[in-house]
ChimeraX commands (.cxc) that place a marker at each C-alpha (Angstrom):
marker #1 position -12.49,15.38,-8.57 radius 0.5
marker #1 position -9.83,14.84,-5.78 radius 0.5
marker #1 position -6.44,14.01,-6.26 radius 0.5
marker #1 position -6.98,10.36,-5.86 radius 0.5
marker #1 position -9.76,10.31,-8.22 radius 0.5
marker #1 position -7.64,12.11,-10.78 radius 0.5
marker #1 position -4.96,9.34,-10.33 radius 0.5
marker #1 position -7.69,6.69,-10.72 radius 0.5
marker #1 position -8.98,8.27,-14.03 radius 0.5
marker #1 position -5.28,8.62,-15.30 radius 0.5
marker #1 position -4.84,5.05,-14.41 radius 0.5
marker #1 position -7.91,3.98,-16.26 radius 0.5
marker #1 position -6.98,6.06,-19.48 radius 0.5
marker #1 position -3.51,4.78,-19.39 radius 0.5
marker #1 position -4.52,1.17,-19.41 radius 0.5
marker #1 position -7.20,1.81,-21.92 radius 0.5
marker #1 position -4.92,3.62,-24.44 radius 0.5
marker #1 position -2.67,0.46,-24.27 radius 0.5
marker #1 position -5.35,-2.12,-24.31 radius 0.5
marker #1 position -4.20,-3.50,-21.00 radius 0.5
marker #1 position -7.59,-3.42,-19.31 radius 0.5
marker #1 position -7.88,-7.00,-20.30 radius 0.5
marker #1 position -4.81,-7.78,-17.96 radius 0.5
marker #1 position -5.96,-5.96,-14.95 radius 0.5
marker #1 position -7.97,-8.72,-13.18 radius 0.5
marker #1 position -8.12,-8.63,-9.36 radius 0.5
marker #1 position -5.78,-11.72,-9.55 radius 0.5
marker #1 position -3.26,-10.02,-11.91 radius 0.5
marker #1 position -3.15,-6.77,-10.01 radius 0.5
marker #1 position -2.59,-8.54,-6.74 radius 0.5
marker #1 position 0.25,-10.62,-7.96 radius 0.5
marker #1 position 1.71,-7.19,-9.56 radius 0.5
marker #1 position 1.23,-5.63,-6.27 radius 0.5
marker #1 position 3.18,-8.20,-4.28 radius 0.5
marker #1 position 6.00,-8.27,-6.77 radius 0.5
marker #1 position 6.43,-4.49,-6.31 radius 0.5
marker #1 position 6.01,-4.92,-2.43 radius 0.5
marker #1 position 9.15,-7.34,-2.77 radius 0.5
marker #1 position 11.09,-4.91,-4.78 radius 0.5
marker #1 position 10.60,-2.17,-2.29 radius 0.5
marker #1 position 11.83,-4.99,0.62 radius 0.5
marker #1 position 15.15,-5.47,-1.68 radius 0.5
marker #1 position 15.94,-1.84,-0.84 radius 0.5
marker #1 position 16.02,-2.21,2.78 radius 0.5
marker #1 position 17.40,-5.86,2.86 radius 0.5
marker #1 position 20.58,-5.92,5.05 radius 0.5
marker #1 position 20.48,-2.32,6.20 radius 0.5
marker #1 position 20.38,-1.32,9.83 radius 0.5
marker #1 position 17.37,0.45,11.48 radius 0.5
marker #1 position 19.39,3.68,11.11 radius 0.5
marker #1 position 20.30,3.04,7.57 radius 0.5
marker #1 position 16.80,2.30,6.90 radius 0.5
marker #1 position 15.56,5.54,8.18 radius 0.5
marker #1 position 18.34,7.62,6.59 radius 0.5
marker #1 position 18.55,6.59,2.96 radius 0.5
marker #1 position 20.63,8.61,0.54 radius 0.5
marker #1 position 19.05,10.84,-1.91 radius 0.5
marker #1 position 19.56,8.36,-4.75 radius 0.5
marker #1 position 18.32,5.40,-2.81 radius 0.5
marker #1 position 15.19,7.46,-1.49 radius 0.5
marker #1 position 14.50,8.20,-5.24 radius 0.5
marker #1 position 14.35,4.52,-6.06 radius 0.5
marker #1 position 12.39,3.64,-2.89 radius 0.5
marker #1 position 9.77,6.43,-4.08 radius 0.5
marker #1 position 9.51,4.81,-7.56 radius 0.5
marker #1 position 8.94,1.38,-5.67 radius 0.5
marker #1 position 6.24,2.93,-3.45 radius 0.5
marker #1 position 4.52,4.73,-6.45 radius 0.5
marker #1 position 4.48,1.39,-8.18 radius 0.5
marker #1 position 2.69,-0.22,-5.21 radius 0.5
marker #1 position 0.38,2.57,-4.88 radius 0.5
marker #1 position -0.58,2.42,-8.73 radius 0.5
marker #1 position -1.47,-1.24,-8.59 radius 0.5
marker #1 position -3.36,-0.81,-5.03 radius 0.5
marker #1 position -5.48,1.96,-6.50 radius 0.5
marker #1 position -5.99,0.17,-9.65 radius 0.5
marker #1 position -7.05,-3.09,-7.88 radius 0.5
marker #1 position -9.42,-1.08,-5.55 radius 0.5
marker #1 position -10.83,0.67,-8.59 radius 0.5
marker #1 position -11.63,-2.57,-10.51 radius 0.5
marker #1 position -13.13,-4.08,-7.44 radius 0.5
marker #1 position -15.15,-0.83,-6.63 radius 0.5
marker #1 position -13.50,-0.43,-3.22 radius 0.5
marker #1 position -13.25,3.29,-1.86 radius 0.5
marker #1 position -9.65,2.96,-0.25 radius 0.5
marker #1 position -10.15,6.11,1.88 radius 0.5
marker #1 position -13.33,4.81,3.26 radius 0.5
marker #1 position -11.84,1.13,3.66 radius 0.5
marker #1 position -8.85,2.89,5.76 radius 0.5
marker #1 position -11.14,4.73,8.09 radius 0.5
marker #1 position -13.14,1.69,8.76 radius 0.5
marker #1 position -10.12,-0.28,9.27 radius 0.5
marker #1 position -8.61,2.28,11.63 radius 0.5
marker #1 position -12.00,2.08,13.82 radius 0.5
marker #1 position -11.41,-1.75,13.89 radius 0.5
marker #1 position -7.93,-1.14,14.94 radius 0.5
marker #1 position -8.90,1.39,17.60 radius 0.5
marker #1 position -11.11,-1.32,19.20 radius 0.5
marker #1 position -8.62,-3.96,18.88 radius 0.5
marker #1 position -5.48,-2.11,20.22 radius 0.5
marker #1 position -6.84,0.19,22.89 radius 0.5
marker #1 position -3.97,2.74,23.54 radius 0.5
marker #1 position -4.26,2.25,27.31 radius 0.5
marker #1 position -3.70,-1.42,26.94 radius 0.5
marker #1 position -0.96,-1.60,24.17 radius 0.5
marker #1 position 1.04,1.59,24.62 radius 0.5
marker #1 position 4.75,0.54,23.86 radius 0.5
marker #1 position 3.83,-3.08,23.12 radius 0.5
marker #1 position 4.29,-4.68,19.71 radius 0.5
marker #1 position 2.23,-7.89,20.93 radius 0.5
marker #1 position -0.64,-8.91,18.55 radius 0.5
marker #1 position -4.07,-8.07,20.07 radius 0.5
marker #1 position -4.84,-11.77,20.67 radius 0.5
marker #1 position -2.23,-11.64,23.50 radius 0.5
marker #1 position -4.31,-9.29,25.72 radius 0.5
marker #1 position -7.98,-9.97,24.82 radius 0.5
marker #1 position -10.25,-12.18,27.06 radius 0.5
marker link #1:1,2 radius 0.2
marker link #1:2,3 radius 0.2
marker link #1:3,4 radius 0.2
marker link #1:4,5 radius 0.2
marker link #1:5,6 radius 0.2
marker link #1:6,7 radius 0.2
marker link #1:7,8 radius 0.2
marker link #1:8,9 radius 0.2
marker link #1:9,10 radius 0.2
marker link #1:10,11 radius 0.2
marker link #1:11,12 radius 0.2
marker link #1:12,13 radius 0.2
marker link #1:13,14 radius 0.2
marker link #1:14,15 radius 0.2
marker link #1:15,16 radius 0.2
marker link #1:16,17 radius 0.2
marker link #1:17,18 radius 0.2
marker link #1:18,19 radius 0.2
marker link #1:19,20 radius 0.2
marker link #1:20,21 radius 0.2
marker link #1:21,22 radius 0.2
marker link #1:22,23 radius 0.2
marker link #1:23,24 radius 0.2
marker link #1:24,25 radius 0.2
marker link #1:25,26 radius 0.2
marker link #1:26,27 radius 0.2
marker link #1:27,28 radius 0.2
marker link #1:28,29 radius 0.2
marker link #1:29,30 radius 0.2
marker link #1:30,31 radius 0.2
marker link #1:31,32 radius 0.2
marker link #1:32,33 radius 0.2
marker link #1:33,34 radius 0.2
marker link #1:34,35 radius 0.2
marker link #1:35,36 radius 0.2
marker link #1:36,37 radius 0.2
marker link #1:37,38 radius 0.2
marker link #1:38,39 radius 0.2
marker link #1:39,40 radius 0.2
marker link #1:40,41 radius 0.2
marker link #1:41,42 radius 0.2
marker link #1:42,43 radius 0.2
marker link #1:43,44 radius 0.2
marker link #1:44,45 radius 0.2
marker link #1:45,46 radius 0.2
marker link #1:46,47 radius 0.2
marker link #1:47,48 radius 0.2
marker link #1:48,49 radius 0.2
marker link #1:49,50 radius 0.2
marker link #1:50,51 radius 0.2
marker link #1:51,52 radius 0.2
marker link #1:52,53 radius 0.2
marker link #1:53,54 radius 0.2
marker link #1:54,55 radius 0.2
marker link #1:55,56 radius 0.2
marker link #1:56,57 radius 0.2
marker link #1:57,58 radius 0.2
marker link #1:58,59 radius 0.2
marker link #1:59,60 radius 0.2
marker link #1:60,61 radius 0.2
marker link #1:61,62 radius 0.2
marker link #1:62,63 radius 0.2
marker link #1:63,64 radius 0.2
marker link #1:64,65 radius 0.2
marker link #1:65,66 radius 0.2
marker link #1:66,67 radius 0.2
marker link #1:67,68 radius 0.2
marker link #1:68,69 radius 0.2
marker link #1:69,70 radius 0.2
marker link #1:70,71 radius 0.2
marker link #1:71,72 radius 0.2
marker link #1:72,73 radius 0.2
marker link #1:73,74 radius 0.2
marker link #1:74,75 radius 0.2
marker link #1:75,76 radius 0.2
marker link #1:76,77 radius 0.2
marker link #1:77,78 radius 0.2
marker link #1:78,79 radius 0.2
marker link #1:79,80 radius 0.2
marker link #1:80,81 radius 0.2
marker link #1:81,82 radius 0.2
marker link #1:82,83 radius 0.2
marker link #1:83,84 radius 0.2
marker link #1:84,85 radius 0.2
marker link #1:85,86 radius 0.2
marker link #1:86,87 radius 0.2
marker link #1:87,88 radius 0.2
marker link #1:88,89 radius 0.2
marker link #1:89,90 radius 0.2
marker link #1:90,91 radius 0.2
marker link #1:91,92 radius 0.2
marker link #1:92,93 radius 0.2
marker link #1:93,94 radius 0.2
marker link #1:94,95 radius 0.2
marker link #1:95,96 radius 0.2
marker link #1:96,97 radius 0.2
marker link #1:97,98 radius 0.2
marker link #1:98,99 radius 0.2
marker link #1:99,100 radius 0.2
marker link #1:100,101 radius 0.2
marker link #1:101,102 radius 0.2
marker link #1:102,103 radius 0.2
marker link #1:103,104 radius 0.2
marker link #1:104,105 radius 0.2
marker link #1:105,106 radius 0.2
marker link #1:106,107 radius 0.2
marker link #1:107,108 radius 0.2
marker link #1:108,109 radius 0.2
marker link #1:109,110 radius 0.2
marker link #1:110,111 radius 0.2
marker link #1:111,112 radius 0.2
marker link #1:112,113 radius 0.2
marker link #1:113,114 radius 0.2
marker link #1:114,115 radius 0.2
marker link #1:115,116 radius 0.2
marker link #1:116,117 radius 0.2
view
């Protein structure tokens, strides 16, 4: 089993041991995920671009915990829905490569609808 599979298994066992699976519906997990994403954003609010890229070790540790929370909820939700995240990410990148051809969008932050016919 790969690392992702091991974490998924550990999350299942963690929830089962606490009888929390009953609360892990896709709806509830998506709500928890967005709440954790908001907690991540709080760490960067009011920082400059430079400050956000050079977090002090204690702040970086806090951010790593928020990222882990987001990852855990995302992986748990994908598991509940039967979504293979690695496969989904590859498929999404295939779509993005078509929507955002490098020769047309290099250096631009515009949405793909700004340059398609």
